[in-house]
BAFI-3210 file (N, C-alpha, C; in Angstrom, 3 decimals, decimal comma, padded with zeros to 6 digits):
// residues 248
n [1|2|3|4|5|6|7|8|9|10|11|12|13|14|15|16|17|18|19|20|21|22|23|24|25|26|27|28|29|30|31|32|33|34|35|36|37|38|39|40|41|42|43|44|45|46|47|48|49|50|51|52|53|54|55|56|57|58|59|60|61|62|63|64|65|66|67|68|69|70|71|72|73|74|75|76|77|78|79|80|81|82|83|84|85|86|87|88|89|90|91|92|93|94|95|96|97|98|99|100|101|102|103|104|105|106|107|108|109|110|111|112|113|114|115|116|117|118|119|120|121|122|123|124|125|126|127|128|129|130|131|132|133|134|135|136|137|138|139|140|141|142|143|144|145|146|147|148|149|150|151|152|153|154|155|156|157|158|159|160|161|162|163|164|165|166|167|168|169|170|171|172|173|174|175|176|177|178|179|180|181|182|183|184|185|186|187|188|189|190|191|192|193|194|195|196|197|198|199|200|201|202|203|204|205|206|207|208|209|210|211|212|213|214|215|216|217|218|219|220|221|222|223|224|225|226|227|228|229|230|231|232|233|234|235|236|237|238|239|240|241|242|243|244|245|246|247|248]
n.u [005,127|002,804|001,798|002,289|002,478|000,924|000,302|001,355|000,991|002,779|002,473|004,633|006,709|009,463|010,710|010,714|007,695|006,507|008,619|009,148|006,801|006,960|009,284|008,464|006,280|007,614|009,222|007,211|006,483|005,300|005,039|006,132|005,380|007,291|006,276|006,938|007,490|010,097|012,060|014,682|015,318|013,418|014,204|016,757|016,113|014,538|016,453|018,030|016,298|015,694|014,455|011,676|010,796|009,762|010,364|008,672|008,037|005,822|003,480|001,282|-000,742|-001,499|-003,570|-002,977|-000,426|-000,914|-002,571|-000,776|000,952|-000,755|-001,297|001,286|001,790|-000,182|000,576|003,075|002,558|000,192|-002,130|-003,618|-003,446|-003,213|-003,385|-001,623|-002,098|000,089|001,687|002,280|002,075|002,839|001,993|004,064|004,084|001,755|-000,351|-003,754|-004,824|-002,632|-001,409|-000,322|-002,152|-001,103|000,307|-001,848|-003,371|-001,559|-001,259|-003,890|-004,078|-002,120|-002,667|-005,396|-006,791|-005,295|-006,172|-008,669|-007,816|-006,216|-008,122|-009,933|-008,343|-007,769|-009,788|-011,838|-010,491|-010,102|-012,782|-013,501|-012,261|-013,405|-012,073|-009,600|-007,553|-007,390|-005,342|-005,191|-002,953|-003,384|-003,494|-002,792|-003,326|-005,697|-007,523|-007,042|-006,511|-003,786|-002,917|-002,033|-001,376|-003,482|-004,765|-003,477|-004,218|-006,970|-006,950|-006,174|-008,230|-010,236|-009,291|-009,703|-012,531|-013,060|-011,992|-013,828|-016,250|-015,577|-015,128|-017,699|-019,091|-017,630|-017,591|-019,600|-018,351|-016,329|-014,029|-011,764|-011,252|-009,123|-007,548|-004,455|-003,326|-000,752|001,339|003,627|006,782|010,169|010,739|011,025|009,164|009,117|010,516|009,039|006,537|007,153|008,193|010,761|013,665|014,787|016,457|014,875|012,334|011,747|011,588|009,390|007,383|007,465|006,581|003,856|003,179|002,210|003,694|006,165|007,813|008,497|006,446|007,649|009,028|009,033|007,021|004,810|004,966|004,494|001,830|000,506|000,971|-000,531|-003,217|-003,528|-003,455|-004,844|-005,532|-006,878|-009,397|-012,001|-012,011|-012,788|-013,001|-011,814|-009,892|-006,937|-005,083|-001,714|000,118|001,292|-000,394|-001,078|-003,594|-005,265]
n.v [021,260|019,651|017,678|018,401|017,911|015,649|012,145|008,847|005,433|003,188|000,243|-002,437|-000,714|-000,567|-001,000|-000,721|000,548|001,274|002,364|004,619|006,058|006,450|008,106|010,394|011,235|011,903|013,994|015,806|016,545|014,770|012,441|009,137|005,691|003,016|000,154|-003,214|-006,575|-007,271|-006,605|-005,763|-004,286|-002,269|-001,006|-000,087|001,692|003,557|004,629|005,887|007,797|009,589|011,424|011,555|009,172|005,857|002,491|-000,642|-004,020|-006,012|-008,521|-008,470|-010,230|-011,356|-011,160|-010,499|-009,404|-007,181|-005,722|-005,174|-003,497|-001,311|-000,504|000,233|002,394|004,251|004,628|005,816|008,069|009,207|009,773|008,716|009,744|008,854|005,861|003,616|000,962|-000,874|-003,160|-006,113|-009,106|-011,449|-014,333|-016,489|-016,139|-018,252|-020,851|-020,563|-022,783|-024,086|-022,769|-023,096|-024,202|-023,230|-020,927|-019,459|-019,034|-017,485|-015,145|-014,133|-013,732|-011,772|-009,679|-009,235|-010,051|-008,503|-005,868|-005,914|-006,562|-004,348|-002,348|-003,217|-002,848|-000,092|001,619|002,092|003,941|006,096|006,722|007,636|010,067|011,340|011,648|010,911|009,126|006,571|004,704|002,464|000,346|-000,723|-002,081|-001,895|-004,385|-005,120|-003,788|-004,119|-007,031|-009,345|-012,380|-015,389|-014,346|-014,732|-015,040|-013,148|-010,841|-010,966|-010,530|-007,864|-006,645|-007,121|-005,459|-002,932|-002,831|-003,100|-000,693|001,171|000,421|000,720|003,469|004,510|003,641|004,798|007,498|009,174|009,378|011,095|009,981|009,307|007,107|005,797|004,475|003,536|002,675|001,331|000,593|-002,113|-001,759|-000,691|-002,602|-005,042|-006,954|-007,043|-008,962|-011,224|-010,613|-010,617|-013,104|-013,748|-011,735|-010,207|-008,383|-008,669|-009,423|-007,167|-005,221|-006,157|-005,886|-003,126|-002,189|-002,222|000,023|003,232|005,623|004,571|003,710|002,199|002,389|004,395|004,433|007,115|008,252|007,013|007,947|010,701|010,731|009,491|011,288|013,492|012,409|011,775|014,167|017,313|018,690|016,960|016,725|016,369|014,055|010,740|007,184|006,660|004,976|005,560|005,636|005,131|004,806|005,374|005,339|002,701|001,430|002,437]
n.w [002,869|003,310|004,949|007,504|010,964|010,840|011,461|010,583|009,475|007,508|005,959|004,979|004,594|004,359|001,958|-001,667|-003,165|-000,746|000,773|-000,764|-000,316|002,466|002,651|001,217|002,767|005,129|004,175|003,743|006,246|008,053|010,846|010,855|011,026|010,127|009,133|008,908|007,820|007,749|010,089|010,538|008,224|008,414|010,792|010,093|008,059|009,453|011,164|009,299|008,347|010,381|013,335|013,108|012,143|012,799|013,582|013,183|013,627|011,738|010,921|008,525|008,008|010,324|013,062|015,801|015,573|013,944|015,657|017,708|016,323|015,825|018,453|019,270|017,551|018,333|020,946|020,585|018,971|019,880|018,435|015,305|011,999|009,318|007,492|005,574|003,587|002,322|002,162|000,331|-001,679|-004,349|-006,358|-008,356|-011,954|-013,490|-014,892|-013,865|-012,537|-011,633|-009,553|-006,281|-003,377|-001,010|-001,888|-002,904|-000,548|000,921|-000,670|-000,521|002,227|002,796|000,970|001,109|003,586|005,325|005,001|006,174|008,799|009,601|009,450|011,394|013,641|013,678|012,664|014,656|016,332|014,554|014,053|016,576|016,629|014,575|012,142|009,666|007,300|004,938|002,855|000,310|-001,328|-004,321|-007,562|-011,102|-011,980|-010,838|-012,308|-015,044|-015,817|-016,253|-017,983|-016,167|-013,741|-012,088|-009,461|-007,942|-009,412|-008,815|-006,069|-005,916|-007,305|-005,443|-003,422|-004,531|-004,701|-001,963|-001,069|-002,127|-000,875|001,813|001,782|001,309|003,588|005,680|005,226|006,542|008,999|008,599|007,523|005,065|002,270|-000,064|-003,072|-004,660|-007,883|-009,110|-011,966|-012,556|-010,883|-010,108|-007,871|-005,169|-006,048|-008,812|-010,392|-009,751|-010,872|-013,613|-014,038|-014,966|-014,802|-017,337|-020,000|-022,294|-021,309|-019,794|-021,805|-023,239|-021,329|-020,801|-023,215|-023,037|-021,660|-022,138|-021,498|-021,297|-019,167|-015,940|-012,925|-010,234|-006,854|-006,071|-007,681|-006,538|-003,920|-004,321|-005,336|-003,200|-001,091|-001,898|-001,951|000,714|001,963|003,166|000,932|-000,680|000,374|-000,550|-001,895|-002,095|-002,148|-004,609|-007,156|-008,037|-010,942|-011,343|-013,606|-016,053|-018,236|-018,711|-018,345|-020,283]
ca.u [004,860|001,348|001,421|002,836|001,709|000,174|000,960|001,016|001,573|002,923|002,873|005,574|007,318|010,919|011,264|009,832|006,754|006,295|009,718|008,938|005,722|007,498|010,210|007,693|005,519|008,563|009,573|006,056|006,285|004,621|005,736|005,744|005,790|007,684|005,845|007,391|007,817|011,565|012,354|016,034|015,258|012,631|015,024|017,823|015,518|014,147|017,688|018,477|015,328|015,674|013,641|010,244|010,522|009,723|010,296|007,834|007,829|004,437|002,979|-000,049|-001,736|-001,721|-004,356|-002,278|000,686|-001,483|-003,044|000,425|001,409|-001,683|-001,062|002,582|001,662|-000,985|001,403|004,162|002,071|-000,977|-003,263|-003,196|-004,166|-003,110|-002,997|-001,357|-002,011|000,965|002,315|001,633|002,891|002,228|002,496|004,782|003,203|001,455|-001,767|-004,488|-005,068|-001,364|-000,969|-000,539|-003,084|-000,301|000,540|-003,132|-003,721|-000,647|-001,628|-005,131|-003,843|-001,332|-003,241|-006,831|-007,092|-004,583|-006,996|-009,644|-007,175|-005,822|-009,364|-010,436|-007,480|-007,576|-010,978|-012,491|-009,763|-010,435|-014,180|-013,563|-011,742|-014,127|-011,031|-008,649|-007,423|-006,855|-004,915|-004,892|-002,137|-003,909|-002,641|-003,467|-003,753|-007,069|-008,350|-006,763|-005,747|-002,957|-002,934|-001,028|-001,299|-004,931|-005,234|-002,971|-005,157|-008,235|-006,766|-006,115|-009,593|-010,924|-008,858|-010,371|-013,924|-013,040|-011,769|-015,067|-017,267|-015,104|-015,326|-019,118|-019,508|-016,912|-017,740|-020,290|-017,439|-015,266|-012,849|-011,643|-010,560|-008,779|-006,572|-003,562|-003,146|000,482|001,846|004,828|007,886|011,469|010,565|011,367|008,191|009,154|010,898|007,921|005,513|007,587|008,630|012,219|014,072|015,759|016,197|013,785|011,079|011,491|011,159|008,029|006,495|007,428|005,844|002,436|003,002|002,383|004,770|007,420|008,659|007,829|006,165|008,754|008,633|008,772|005,687|003,820|005,013|003,840|000,393|000,017|000,988|-001,697|-004,479|-003,620|-003,372|-006,103|-005,846|-007,773|-010,465|-013,258|-011,776|-012,874|-013,516|-011,212|-008,750|-006,147|-004,085|-000,381|000,522|001,807|-001,352|-001,196|-004,982|-006,042]
ca.v [020,595|019,442|016,717|018,903|017,566|014,408|010,898|007,843|004,090|002,640|-001,167|-002,723|000,591|-000,591|-001,230|-000,530|001,646|001,699|003,239|005,897|006,753|006,881|009,241|011,557|011,690|012,582|015,260|016,701|016,960|013,786|011,420|007,916|004,362|002,109|-001,160|-004,156|-007,892|-007,272|-005,668|-005,209|-003,262|-001,146|-000,320|000,616|002,822|004,560|005,290|006,748|008,856|010,594|011,308|011,445|007,826|004,832|001,150|-001,607|-005,265|-006,439|-009,477|-007,894|-011,301|-011,888|-010,187|-010,034|-008,566|-005,908|-004,988|-004,682|-002,354|-000,209|-000,045|000,902|003,689|005,168|004,946|006,714|009,290|009,774|009,597|008,353|010,433|008,204|004,449|003,180|-000,500|-001,050|-004,489|-007,010|-010,138|-012,107|-015,647|-016,463|-016,354|-019,661|-021,094|-020,361|-024,042|-024,634|-022,046|-023,971|-023,718|-022,448|-019,611|-018,770|-018,599|-016,417|-013,933|-013,598|-013,293|-010,538|-008,618|-009,057|-010,106|-007,412|-004,648|-006,137|-006,539|-002,971|-001,605|-003,632|-002,316|001,363|002,414|002,635|005,148|007,178|007,100|008,398|011,405|011,872|012,073|009,885|008,797|005,247|004,571|001,081|000,250|-001,794|-002,340|-001,979|-005,780|-005,220|-003,085|-004,657|-008,220|-010,045|-013,823|-016,107|-013,768|-014,689|-014,845|-011,831|-009,901|-010,991|-009,924|-006,411|-006,241|-007,086|-004,277|-001,762|-002,851|-002,809|000,754|001,889|000,159|001,383|004,915|004,821|003,420|005,636|008,933|009,925|009,539|011,977|009,159|009,084|005,876|005,786|003,459|003,815|001,524|001,462|-000,486|-002,679|-000,808|-001,185|-003,042|-006,472|-007,837|-006,949|-010,254|-012,140|-010,291|-010,941|-014,482|-013,643|-010,345|-010,132|-007,217|-008,965|-009,380|-005,759|-004,527|-006,616|-005,290|-001,663|-001,907|-002,073|001,246|004,322|006,544|003,873|003,429|001,627|003,254|004,485|004,772|008,550|008,443|006,566|008,884|011,956|010,518|009,187|012,514|014,295|011,811|011,753|015,531|018,050|019,149|015,969|016,526|016,018|012,853|009,459|006,086|006,581|004,085|006,414|004,904|005,730|003,697|005,784|005,042|001,239|000,964|003,031]
ca.w [004,143|003,300|005,987|008,757|012,143|010,647|011,833|009,582|009,404|006,158|006,016|003,904|004,395|004,364|000,617|-002,808|-003,135|000,624|001,159|-001,437|000,389|003,756|002,490|000,820|003,933|006,042|003,539|003,834|007,632|008,889|011,609|010,146|011,468|009,055|009,614|007,899|008,366|007,824|011,167|010,374|007,179|008,944|011,783|009,370|007,344|010,443|011,618|008,191|008,078|011,433|014,550|012,813|011,645|013,848|013,017|013,876|012,906|011,673|009,933|008,286|007,901|011,669|013,818|017,001|015,144|013,487|016,835|018,391|015,529|016,084|019,836|019,310|016,877|019,170|022,108|020,186|018,326|020,561|017,541|013,953|010,916|008,009|007,402|004,200|003,444|001,170|002,134|-000,607|-002,334|-005,482|-006,704|-009,634|-013,088|-013,727|-015,158|-012,617|-011,836|-011,144|-008,356|-005,115|-002,354|-000,068|-002,472|-002,944|000,813|001,336|-001,398|000,026|003,604|002,843|000,145|001,377|005,017|006,013|004,964|007,244|010,122|009,966|009,690|012,716|014,698|013,697|012,337|015,868|016,760|013,624|014,321|017,821|016,345|013,399|011,209|009,281|005,892|004,662|001,456|-000,035|-002,528|-005,174|-008,733|-012,383|-012,149|-010,400|-013,295|-016,360|-015,454|-017,226|-017,758|-015,384|-012,397|-011,838|-008,074|-007,562|-010,012|-008,087|-004,744|-006,073|-007,608|-004,151|-002,673|-005,114|-004,228|-000,527|-000,933|-002,414|000,143|003,031|001,613|001,463|004,972|006,641|004,913|007,608|010,134|008,090|007,214|003,617|001,875|-001,476|-003,500|-005,765|-008,766|-009,900|-012,796|-011,943|-010,743|-009,670|-006,494|-005,030|-006,676|-010,264|-010,967|-009,576|-011,862|-014,965|-014,108|-015,016|-015,030|-018,429|-020,858|-023,218|-020,569|-019,450|-023,027|-023,529|-020,320|-021,000|-024,448|-022,711|-020,874|-023,099|-021,134|-021,554|-018,010|-014,783|-011,777|-009,290|-005,493|-006,000|-008,253|-005,559|-002,804|-004,699|-005,398|-001,853|-000,279|-002,280|-001,540|002,177|002,477|003,219|-000,414|-001,273|001,360|-001,211|-002,697|-001,377|-002,956|-005,940|-007,420|-008,925|-011,728|-011,431|-014,447|-017,344|-019,308|-018,900|-018,355|-021,365]
c.u [003,368|000,886|001,987|001,913|000,914|001,007|000,481|001,664|001,640|003,355|003,715|006,419|008,821|011,537|010,251|008,937|006,540|007,364|009,591|007,868|006,218|008,361|009,461|006,903|006,418|008,970|008,460|005,676|005,593|005,587|005,221|006,276|006,069|007,395|006,157|007,691|009,337|011,967|013,699|016,032|014,492|013,460|016,127|017,275|015,117|015,364|018,189|017,576|015,208|014,599|012,155|009,843|010,671|009,570|009,411|007,736|006,337|004,282|001,538|-001,128|-002,098|-002,399|-003,644|-001,133|000,203|-001,972|-001,863|000,992|000,547|-001,440|000,250|002,518|000,910|-000,230|002,462|003,652|000,923|-002,249|-002,733|-004,081|-004,266|-002,684|-002,814|-001,166|-001,226|001,532|001,555|002,604|002,148|002,684|003,237|003,804|003,007|-000,005|-002,543|-004,678|-003,789|-000,811|-001,283|-001,523|-002,336|-000,049|-000,749|-003,486|-002,840|-000,976|-002,892|-004,934|-003,151|-002,029|-004,683|-007,125|-006,457|-005,423|-008,101|-009,006|-006,772|-007,052|-009,917|-009,651|-007,526|-008,799|-011,702|-011,810|-010,102|-011,871|-014,276|-013,105|-012,514|-013,151|-010,146|-008,667|-006,778|-006,525|-004,501|-004,088|-002,580|-002,975|-003,470|-003,943|-005,199|-008,041|-008,232|-005,896|-004,938|-002,991|-001,783|-000,699|-002,697|-005,315|-004,651|-003,886|-006,428|-008,102|-006,745|-007,470|-010,441|-010,576|-009,536|-011,835|-013,996|-012,849|-013,062|-016,136|-016,870|-015,375|-016,774|-019,539|-018,876|-017,033|-018,507|-019,444|-016,265|-013,931|-012,854|-010,847|-010,368|-007,781|-005,677|-003,365|-001,903|000,609|003,114|005,964|009,161|011,404|010,951|010,388|008,302|009,494|009,768|006,816|005,890|007,941|010,141|012,586|015,193|015,464|015,019|012,430|010,739|010,978|009,722|007,024|006,351|006,649|004,357|002,140|003,250|003,506|006,143|008,335|007,823|007,397|007,363|008,224|008,319|007,405|004,615|003,784|004,291|002,322|-000,195|-000,048|-000,207|-002,983|-004,643|-003,559|-004,749|-006,487|-006,835|-008,991|-011,811|-013,127|-011,831|-013,457|-012,919|-010,100|-007,913|-005,071|-002,793|000,432|001,015|000,897|-001,603|-002,662|-005,840|-006,366]
c.v [020,298|018,428|017,128|018,554|016,271|013,216|009,807|006,506|003,710|001,190|-001,491|-001,495|000,602|-000,824|-000,832|000,706|002,182|002,647|004,603|006,733|007,276|008,128|010,510|012,112|012,436|013,931|016,296|017,017|015,966|013,025|010,075|006,673|003,521|000,692|-002,193|-005,493|-008,052|-006,203|-005,005|-004,080|-002,036|-000,327|000,488|001,845|003,936|005,329|006,258|007,964|009,900|010,416|011,133|010,094|006,815|003,477|000,247|-002,864|-005,600|-007,532|-009,087|-008,952|-011,886|-010,838|-009,639|-009,106|-007,206|-005,079|-004,407|-003,466|-001,132|000,373|000,721|002,296|004,686|005,557|005,973|008,080|009,974|009,654|009,190|009,063|009,600|006,760|004,114|001,662|-000,806|-002,465|-005,409|-008,004|-010,658|-013,560|-015,530|-016,692|-017,845|-019,780|-021,114|-021,649|-024,629|-023,889|-022,913|-023,344|-022,861|-021,041|-018,802|-018,213|-017,439|-015,103|-013,316|-013,075|-011,936|-009,401|-008,284|-008,986|-008,951|-006,135|-004,731|-005,978|-005,116|-002,109|-001,948|-002,979|-000,799|002,199|002,903|003,903|006,323|007,659|007,972|009,837|012,103|012,409|010,896|009,636|007,420|005,195|003,124|001,037|-000,978|-001,989|-002,221|-003,399|-005,987|-004,549|-003,689|-005,905|-008,793|-011,549|-014,279|-015,439|-013,722|-014,332|-013,582|-010,749|-009,793|-010,327|-008,398|-005,857|-006,169|-005,819|-003,011|-001,705|-002,561|-001,319|001,524|001,653|000,743|002,883|005,300|004,695|004,405|007,125|009,704|010,162|010,460|011,247|008,904|007,824|005,888|004,693|004,046|002,525|001,717|000,325|-000,998|-001,656|-001,496|-001,504|-004,518|-007,425|-007,887|-008,296|-011,259|-011,889|-010,799|-012,415|-014,600|-012,226|-010,335|-008,874|-007,441|-008,878|-007,952|-004,980|-004,899|-005,971|-003,794|-001,291|-001,747|-000,780|002,451|005,296|005,876|003,672|002,800|002,708|003,251|004,726|006,272|008,899|008,112|007,499|010,173|011,814|010,273|010,443|013,404|013,702|011,796|013,135|016,181|018,621|018,238|015,716|016,159|014,744|011,620|008,419|005,963|005,536|004,778|005,606|005,730|004,786|004,089|005,481|003,572|000,796|001,585|001,969]
c.w [004,304|004,331|007,353|009,930|012,013|011,104|010,886|009,901|007,949|006,299|004,789|003,578|004,246|002,995|-000,434|-002,715|-001,726|001,109|000,498|-000,771|001,738|003,588|002,073|001,985|004,905|005,485|003,691|005,285|008,539|009,785|011,119|010,841|010,227|009,561|008,558|008,562|008,498|008,847|011,014|009,345|007,669|009,931|011,102|008,654|008,312|010,942|010,565|008,019|009,193|012,481|014,265|012,252|012,773|013,192|013,860|013,030|012,889|010,608|009,666|008,125|009,263|012,544|015,037|016,654|014,683|014,674|017,611|017,654|015,821|017,478|019,944|018,663|017,741|020,432|021,770|019,733|019,082|019,747|016,171|012,931|009,642|008,161|005,931|004,211|002,167|001,067|001,185|-001,185|-003,554|-005,545|-008,032|-010,784|-013,371|-014,172|-013,844|-011,833|-011,259|-009,934|-007,142|-004,138|-001,329|-000,587|-002,531|-001,566|001,258|000,637|-000,807|001,461|003,636|002,106|000,513|002,879|005,771|006,053|006,031|008,625|010,525|010,217|011,072|013,850|014,799|013,331|013,591|016,386|015,860|013,832|015,568|017,634|015,226|012,368|010,878|007,782|005,773|003,172|001,223|-001,342|-003,302|-006,351|-009,996|-012,660|-011,718|-011,358|-014,674|-016,200|-016,606|-016,943|-016,863|-014,034|-011,773|-010,428|-007,477|-008,138|-009,176|-006,712|-004,846|-006,524|-006,340|-003,389|-003,218|-004,678|-002,734|-000,287|-001,117|-001,341|001,493|002,957|001,852|002,928|005,932|006,365|005,993|008,855|009,762|007,897|005,714|003,320|000,365|-001,786|-004,588|-006,576|-009,621|-010,900|-012,109|-011,918|-010,324|-008,178|-006,397|-005,715|-008,195|-010,915|-010,865|-010,593|-013,249|-015,133|-014,159|-015,382|-016,059|-019,234|-021,802|-022,527|-020,176|-020,663|-023,382|-022,593|-020,568|-022,263|-024,202|-021,957|-021,803|-022,754|-021,150|-020,368|-016,900|-013,793|-010,855|-007,881|-005,343|-006,573|-007,217|-004,360|-003,109|-004,718|-004,020|-000,991|-000,624|-001,724|-000,010|002,801|002,505|001,869|-001,105|-000,394|000,758|-002,046|-001,809|-002,310|-004,334|-005,975|-008,484|-009,617|-011,807|-012,302|-015,831|-018,508|-019,557|-019,064|-019,451|-022,418]
res [m|r|l|q|g|k|t|a|i|v|t|g|g|a|s|g|f|g|a|g|i|v|r|k|f|l|d|e|g|a|r|v|m|i|a|d|i|n|e|e|a|a|t|a|m|a|a|d|c|g|a|n|a|l|a|q|r|v|d|v|a|d|g|a|s|v|q|a|m|a|d|a|a|l|s|a|f|g|h|l|d|i|l|v|n|n|a|g|i|t|h|l|p|a|p|l|e|d|v|t|e|e|d|f|d|r|v|l|a|v|n|v|k|s|v|y|l|t|a|r|a|l|v|p|h|m|k|s|r|k|a|g|t|i|l|n|i|a|s|t|a|g|l|s|p|r|p|r|l|n|w|y|n|a|s|k|g|w|m|i|t|a|t|k|t|m|a|v|e|l|a|p|e|s|i|r|v|n|a|l|c|p|v|a|g|e|t|p|l|l|k|s|f|m|g|e|d|t|p|e|m|r|a|k|f|l|a|t|i|p|l|g|r|f|s|t|p|q|d|m|g|n|a|a|a|f|l|c|s|d|e|a|s|m|i|t|g|v|a|l|e|v|d|g|g|r|c|i]
***
């Protein structure tokens, strides 16, 4: 129960890695807001998870929606200990010059602007308490980019740099900021990363991972619970690879 008494928001919490983080946080004693653009999925998951889970619709690329999420969390919980910026999207694999402007803008809005918007909405509260933990879900794509996912790679590289600069600036306020860098996993984005989900494409992708398997929601939940717990009180500004050796 390493998160006993803690409160958390997990964006994109109704599926994939986000759902794994939500379930682990609940298992460790936290109260968790499942914030997701898919309100129906968030509501269903909250009902399944019990009284310590709360559903909230949010578009993380929209300032008013993010502020409404923050207000709802503070109203429900009284304070916020943990913010997990997990919501993310990608464009389909393509030569960098062929990615549409619409897709580029959407990737940057969801993966980049969202970190600014949640910080704007919730860092003042954390500063007022001289406490808080922010966890940004980046990617091995930001450390070891692969061709044809250029602008997605760049958005996750931005997130890693943002994590480090946020950590430096917020450390005097006793606010820790870290990132997790998973390799692709069994999530709704897997097909988008690979272009097509076939046994051949999976085998090709898995061949680049020394441990020979994808990241799982449980892997992410375990790593997130540690970094957001008091056990990690001396850890800030790290981009922890949860990738089976992919970046070696």
